[in-house]
N, C-alpha and C positions, 0 to 999 in steps of 0.2 A: 282797781276799773282800769286804772290806769295798765297792768302786767295784763291783765286780760283781753284791752285790744291792742295791744304789743303782739300778743300770740297768736290774735285773729287774722292780726291781719298779715304776721307771717306763715300763719296755715294758707292763707287766702292765693299768697303772692306762689304757695309752694303747690297748687293747685293751679294757677294759671302759666308756671312754668312747666308742671307735666302735661299740660292741655297743649301744649306748644311742640313739647320733644314730641307726643304722638300725633301733631298736625306734620312733621317732618320726616317722621317715621310711613306714616299714610303718604308721603310727596314721594317717598322710597318708592315704594308698592306701584304707583302708578306708575313711575318711571319703569318700576319692569316690566309693564303690561304696556310699555309703547304710548301710552297717554301721557307725553310729554308737555300737553302742554297746562294740563290740568297738574302736572307738577311742577312746575314753575310760578303755576298763578298762587298754590300752596304756599309756597317757598320763599317768594315776595314777601308774603303776609305775613312768613314767620321771621324775614328778613325783620321789618318795621317794626316787632315785640322785643327781638334783639337787642338794635339799636338802641331804641330807647330803654331798654332796659340796662345796658352795655354788658350782654352776657356770649361773649368770643366761640365761646364752643357751638352755641346754638345756632349761632353766623354762621359758623365755617361748616356747618350739615348744610346749614338748606345751601350755600354758593356752592355747595359740592353736587347737590340734587342739576341745579338751575345748570351746572358747568357739564354736568355728561350730558345733561336735554340740548343743549344746543350744541356738544361736541352731536348726537345722533339725528342733529335736524340740520344738520350739515352748514351752522353758526360758528364756525372754525374760530370766529379774530372772539365773540364775543366766550367762548368756550373758552382760551386761556384763559382770558380776563378772572371770570371767576374759577378759573379753577388754581391761580397759582394764589387768588384772596381766599382760598378756602384754606390753602396748605398755612400761607403766614396766619390765619387765625388759631388751626389748630395748633402748631409749632407756641406760637403766645398763650392760649389755654393751657399749654402742657399735654396734649394730647397727638403724642409722637406715633401711635398706633395709625389716626386719621390721616395723620401726617402721609405716614408709607403709604398707604390704599393713594393719594392725592397725588403723590410723588409719580405714583406708576400708571392714574391717567394722564396726567400732564405726558410724559410718555410715549401710552396710545394715540392723541394728541399730533403729537411731532410725527410718528408712524405714519400717522393720515396724510398728513402733506410730503410723504415720502423723505423725510429728514431721518432717515434711518439711525443716520451715527449718535445724531442728539437723543434720538428717544431710545437707543440702548444704554445711552449716559445716564437716561432717571431712571431705566428699570432698575441696572443695575446700583444706584444711588441708592434704592427703595430696599431693596435688596440688603444690603449693607447696611444702613439703618436699622433693619430689621434685625438684621442679626445682631450686632450692637448694644443694642437698647432689648434681646429677648424677646420685641411682638413678637413671636411665631405665627401665631396669625394671622396676621397684616402682611407678611410677606407673601401670603397666599396667591394676590394681585399682579403683585412684578413678575413673580417666580413663574406664571402662566405668562405672561405677556412675553418674559423674555423666550420661553420658551417658544412661545407663539413665531417669533424671528427665526428659531436654531432650525423648526420644521418646516416654517413656508420662504421662508427668503434662503437660508445657507442647504435648507435638505440635509441639515446633519441633525437625523433621526433618534440618533445615540444620546448624544447630549440633550436635544430635545426633550427627550425620554426620564430624565433624570430628572430635571429641573421639573417638567409633568407628577415626573413620580412623586417628588415631596413634596408637591403642590397639593398632592390628592390624601398622603400620609399625614399631611399637619390637617386636612379638612374633616376626617376621619374625628379626630379628636374636639374642633372648631364649635361651636354656638356661633362664631359669626358669623361664617357663612352660609349658615343653611337658611334656607328658605332662599338665597338670595340664587340669580342667574349664572352667577361665576363660576358653581360646580356643574350648570347641567352642560357648561360651556367647556371644563372642563372633562367631564366624564365624552362628548366627542372627539374633544383635542387629540386624546390617549387614544380614544378609538380608532382613530386618523390612521397615527402612528404605527399602531400594530396593522392597521392593515396595509401599512407600505412596508415594513418588514417582513410581512405574508405571515405571521404569528396569528391564524384565522381563532383561537379560540381566546385569546385577553382579546383581539376585536370586537368577538359578538359580547363580550361579558359586556365591556365598556360602553359598548350601542347599545344593550337592553340597559345600563344603569342612565346612561344618557334622556332614554326615555322613559322611563320610569320617573326620573325626576323630574323631565318636564310636564307629563302629565299630570305628579302629584301640584306643583305647584303652576299651573297653566301657564309657562313660556312656550306661547304658539308658535313664537320666531323660530328658537333651539327645533320644537316636534319639525318643520316645516324642513328646514334646512336637512335635518336627520335623514328625512324621507326620502329626499327628491336627490342627496347624497348617496344614500342606499339601490336607489331606482337606478342611476346612473352606473354604478359599479357593478350592476345588473345585467344591466343591459349588454354592457364590454365584455360580458363572460355569457353574451349570450342566453341568459335565463330570463327570456322575455316575460313568462309569467311569473315570477317573481319581484322583475323590474313591475312590469304592472299592477302588482297589488301595493307595492311601498309608493309608486307615483298617485293611487287611486288614495295614500292616506294622509300625504303630501294636497290631493285637490281639497281633503275633507280640511284640512288643519288652514290650511288658506282660505279657502267658503269663511270659518271661523274665523281668522282675523280681517275677512273685507265686513261679515255680520258687525263687529263690534266698533267697525267705522260706518255703518251704515246707524248707529244711535249716538254720532258724535254730538250729534246738535242736541239732543235728550239731556246729556252729558254735563254741557255746557250750561243750561240752561240749571240744571242741578247745580253745576259748580255752582257756579252765581250766586244763589241760593245760600248755597250752604257756608260762602264765604262772606254773605250780609248776617247769616247766623251769626258766625263767629264775632265779628265787630259785635255787633248785641250783645253776644254775652260778656266780651271784653270791657265794654263800658258799663254793662248792670255789674259788675266785679267792681272794677274801680268807682262808680257810683257810692256803691254798697263798703266800701274802703274810707272815704271819705264821711260819707253818713256815720259812722262806727265812732265815727272822733267828735263826734257832738256828743256820745254815747255817755263820757265821760260825768257829766252835769245832769240829760236828763235821759232817765232810764226807760220811762215810760216813753216821749217820744221813737228812740232808740226802737220801742220792738211793736211800735209802730207800722214806723219803717218798713221794717222785718217783713210786717204783716201783707205790709202795701210790695215790698219786692217781689216777695212769696206768691202773691195775686198777679203782677207783670209776668214775673218765669209764666208760673200755669199756664194764662193767657198766651204767652210766646210757644208753649209746646201745643198749644193746645192749634195755634195757627199753622206751625209747621205741620203738625201731625193733616190739617186741612190741605196744606199747599203740597204735597206731596202726593195725597191724593190723586188732587188736581192734577199733577205732573205726571203721575201714575195712570189716571185715565188719557189725557195726552200724548202719553205714548202708547196707549193702545191703539186709542186712534190712529195715532202716525202710523204702528206697524198695519194697523187695517187698509188705511188706503196704499199703504205701499205694496200689498198685497193684490189689493184691484188693479193696484197701477202696472203692474209685473202680467198678471192675468191679460190685464186692456189689449197690452204690449205684444204677448203671447197671440191675440187670438187675430191681433189686425194683422201680425208678421204673416200667418199664416194662409187672411186673405187675400192680402196683397201680394203674399209670392203667388199663389196659386195661376191666378191668372196672367203675372207675368211669366210664370213658365208659360206659358200656352204662349204667349204671345214671342219670347224669345226664341225656343224650339221651332217654334212655324216661319218664323221668317228667314233662320237659324236654314233650314230645311228647304224651303222655299226656294235659301239663294242658290245654293245647290242646283236645283233644275235649270233648264235654259229657257230664260227669260229674255226678254227686252232689254235694253237700257237703259229708258223710259221708266218703266217698273225695278229693275235692279235698285236705282237710285233709291226711288220708294223703298222697296225693302229693307237697304242701306238702315236707311233715316227710321225706319220702325225696329230695327235691330238695336242703333244706337239707344234710341229712346227707352225701350225696354231694359237696356242694362243700366244705362244713366238713371232710370226709376228706382231699378234696385239697387245699383249705389246708396240714392238719395235714403230709401228704407233702410240700408245698414245700417249708417250710419245717424241716424234717429234712433233704432233699435242698441246700436254701442253708445251712442249717451244715456239712456237708460240703465243701460246694465251697471256703465260708470255709477251714474246718479244711487244704485242701490248698492253698489258696494260689488256686483254679482260675475264681473269682468273675469274671467279665468282663460287661461291657457288650454289650446287643444295640440295636442303633439301628433302630426300627422307626417306620413310618405310624401314630399313629392317633386320637383323636375322644378328648379327653379329657372332655367332658362326659358323653359314652354311656359311657365307662368308669366314670364314678362312679356313671351311673345302676343300669348293669348289676352294679356290687358293691351297690349297695343292694338292689337288687333280687332278687341271690342271698343275702343276709342275713333277708329280709325275713319268712322265718318265725320267726328267732331276736330279731328285734325285738318284734312280736306275742306269742312266748310271754314276754318282758320285762317285754309291756303299758308298752315303751317308743315315744315318737315322735319321728322320724328330719324335720329341718330341713335342705334344701340350699340354701345363699346359694351362689352363681357369677355371677364377673362375663359378664357379656354381651359384651364387649370382649374374652375369649381368642380367639384365632384357633381356626375351624374345627377344623384341621386341622396337628397338631404331632410333631415329628419327636424317638422319647427313645426309653429303655426302660420301654415301657409295660405287661412283664412284671412287670417287678420294681415298676411306680409301684402294679399293682394291686394285688400282694402288700403291699407296704406301706399300702396305703390298707385290702385287706382286715382284719388284722393290728389296726390304730390301732381300726377301728371296733368288730371284735369285739373289742376289749379294753375299750372303750366300755361295748357291750351286756354286756359280764359283769356291772360292778362299777354298775352304772344299773338303776334298777325304778323303776316307774311315772312316769321322768323324758323329757327330750328330751338328743335327740343329735343338734350343730349340724354339719355338715361345710361349711366357707366354702373356694372356689375363689379366689384374686384373682390378678390382674393386675398385678405387681410394676410391672418395664419391661419396654421391647422396643430391642437395639440392634443395628441391621442384622435380621441373620436369628434374631437370638439370645433368648428367651423366657424370663422369672424368673417363677414362679405360687411362690404363697403359698399351702399347704394346712393347712386347724388344721381337728382331732379337738375338737368341747368337748362334756363332758358335765355333769350335777349329781349324777355319784355320790357312792359314799363318800369318794372323795378318795385322797389318797396322801402319806403322811408327810414329813417333809422327811428323814431320814436311811430309808425307802423311795425317793427320788427318787436316790439315790445309788446303790442295787446294783438299781433295776428294769429298768437294762436288761444282767445280767448272764445268761448263760446258765441256765435252772432255777428260775430267782429266784422268785419269785411272795410280791408282799407281805403276801398274806392266808392265806399257806398257816399259818401257825399262830394265828391264833383261832379263836373260836366258830363261824362261819358259812365256811362251804369254797365253795370256788370252784374249779371244775376246771380244767384245761390243764394245758400241757407245761411253761410257762414257759419258753418259747421265741420268741414272739410278738416282742417288744418289743427282744429281742437281734437276734435277724435285721434286723429295722426297721434299730435303728443300724448295723449291719454293710451291710444294702446302703447304706442314706445314704452313708455312709462312700465306698463305691467310685464313689460318684455326685457325690464330691463336697460333699455337703450333711453337714448336722446336725439332730439332731433335738433340739426343745427342750422342757419342760414347764414349765408352770404348774399349781400344785396346793398344794391342804391338807386335811388330813383334814376329813371332811364337808362341804365347799366345791367337788367336782367337783374334774375335771382338763382341761388343756387340751395336747396334744400338737400341735406346728406344725412346718412345714417349708418352706425353701426350694427350689423345685431348677429349673435352669438346660436348657432345652429349644430344639426350631429350628422354625422354622417350614415347613412343607410345599408346594412348589410343586403336588404333587398333590390334583386331586378325590375324594376320598372318598367313593364311591355312598354314598345315603344310603340310610336305610331305607324312604323312604315309595318311592322308585323304584327297590327290589330286583327288583322283578317288572316292570316296564322291563328289567333287567340278563338275568332270566333265558330274555326273550321271544328272545334270540340263542343261548340252551342249546335252544331247545326239539325242534328238530331232532337233535340231538346225542347222543352215542352216550355212554354212560361205561358201562369195565368195572373192576366193584369186585373186589380181590382183596387176601382175610382167611381165616383160617385159623377162626378163633373166630369159629364161625354167629350168635352174638348179636352182634359188629361187625357183621356184613353185616347183619344184619334191620333195625339202626341208620342205618345208612349208607343201603339204600335206599331206607328210610323216609322221609327226610329229602327225596332226591334227590325221590321220588314226589311230595313237597309240592308243590315246584316244578315240576311236570309232568317232569322231565329225565328223557329212559328209560337207563335201567339192565341191567346182566347181573350176577351174580355167582359168583365161582368159590373154593373153599374153598381151595387150594393153586397155588405156582409153574408146576408141572408141567402145570398144566390151565389155566391162565393162556394158558401159551405156545403149547399148540395151538391153542387158541382165534383167539386172534389170526391162526394161519397161517390161519384160513378164514371168520375174520369182521372187519370195519375196528373200530376204533373212532377215536372224537375226543379219548377222553381215559383213562388206567388211572391209578385211584387205590390205591396199591401197600401194604402193610401189608409194614412190615420184617423183627417176630421171626416166619417159619415157619418149623415143621419140615421138612428135607430141603432143599428149595431156600426161602434166606431173600430177599426183599423185593430186596437187592443184588444176589446172582447172579443171579436171576430178572431184571433189569433188563439186566444184562450180557450174557445172553445174548439177547434182543431187541433188543441194539442191534445185537449180532455180528450176527444173522439180515438186518440193515439195516431194520427197521422205528422209524421213529420218528416214532409215538404220543408225543404229551406223557402223561409221567408224573410225577407227585405222589407222593410219600411220605404215607402217612398212620400216622405212628407219635403211641405215647405215648412216647418216648424225648426225652427236653431235648435240645434245640438246640447244645450242644455237644458233643454225641458223635455227633450225625449227617450235620453240617453239610460238613463235607469230605468221609466217604463217597459224601453225595451227589453233589457235583461230580464227586467222581471217575470215578462210576459210571453220567457222564449222564445223572441225572432233572433234572426242572424245578422240580423244588422240593418245599417238603413243609408241610403241615399237622400241627400236633401236637394231639391229643386230651389231653381233651377240647378243644371250640375255640365258638364262635359262629357262628351260622348261616350271618348275613350275610356274615363271612368268608370261610366257607366254601365258598359260593358265587362271591363273589370271583374266591377266588382259581383255580377252576376256568374261569370267563369269562376271566379273565385271560391264564392258561398257556396258553388257547388259542387266543388270538388273538396274544398275542406267539409263539407256533410256529411258527402260520402267516404270522407275519411274517418270519424268519427263514429259512423251505425257500424 
């Protein structure tokens, strides 16, 4: 009986240890999937058990996961603490192989701190330790990391290729790194080096290897980097078709990553439940072990206890099943509510932007007429109010995209100087009303035309300038735009908004980017606003891989600044003074405007009339279809949201009838909602309302010309 009990206890211990090793492997998988929070939680629980049982090897593995997770979340101090602990415990447990990998990770961390010489010392130490101990598999990591230094910093492609290739050859026979993200990165870096030395065959081979591996193991971060880099390379070679296809792949992968983040709350709930379940299992296992000690004297009691414990476990399994079922229902309800919310925001976006289009454009058109000074003041106020309301709506819509994890980047060609001047003009009424002056310090060396997310950049600048106007009176607001550097086609710009207003306290600077926070909301002076502007600025810049900086003190004004990477454009954008020359090409063209909103019809026709473009208008899709059968047009401006037949269905019927007239969607709906549908319905492009008139005319001209070339 004593021997039986001892063997049972040994088996029980072995089961628990196996369970803990499986947990630490699950933590490694969570790390590879970028779920660092869950990886840390699982590892913490493993460390608790390993500490109680003096299991140094298990402790070392858990410390390794936590250290690398803190590295990827930017907490370098904690990263060092846990990585050195991991290395020491691996060496203590005699596991030299894993100690090599951790030594390499320490080198990576020093590299992050720009301590290049120190990082290389650890990489070489890891390589030397591996070769001395014959742990060939483990030196894949330091070989890769030292090769990255030679590749990215030294630009020594030949030696980098030697180290990369050695790591690649070792990986073929290694089971250690199979399924790990390191192989995806290794293939990707090999493709980068071969691209640099113009070996296209090897570049394509290793690029495809990396894509295939990343897809096999769901390494979406690697896929995103691959497609984005490939798009940039195609663009440099002016292969814009393949550049677009690669960019589309990148966008789809980025959307997948955002979708994973959208489920983060549900994952946290599931994690808490799973951890609780593990604690219960651990407790029951220990309880059973203690009860087996009594079995030496009372076998019958032992059997009864076994039955009771089994029943408890069955009940626990049943409870777990029910709990998972409830979580699944809750998750489905959350996804349903998220979809309903997204549809609501899409609909409200259209319903709000449509009348704003009329307000902004009509007031702008009237301002060009000969009006007396008092009426001009009213119109300027109306135009500013429309633009201000549009900015608020954009803030709310962007907040919804952030919450849903759907904020994506749109790369458009734009003129940075015109963009800034247009923003200043739209805020002119607010500037004069607050008795402020605006100064623009613009670097003349900045390229005239750039490619980037100009829509988000506009909203960032509007929010920052509006914020300065709100907290400055009888002062000066300075807008600085400066070229920092140009590397190839990549351009880095510096933006700063400076004011001499009331400033922001040190405590307020920590909270100012929180949603709905207003620094002076509790003071005697009232400053109106939603408290969303600066929060949206931070979120947008995060998405654009930039950071908002603030320099301020109470009573001494504030400076908000950020850097932004954009690209050069090879396209020559038509200048304002040349716009009339462009419209000569539209002089004998006929444009059909389709919109169920009669005010919008009036506004659009008025804009076309200004440039002597012949136009005809109908207020339904059915009328448009019938009119096209009798009259030919050179272009159709199609509203999307119409009763009975919407713009998509109308276009579908027109195309089915064999008519290939260029069709441009004229819509107030955001681009994320319409881009895919427009392509599916064979439309030729879209224009968002409200729009810049010169862009509107240019879009019509380009669409007609491009369509003519393809037919």
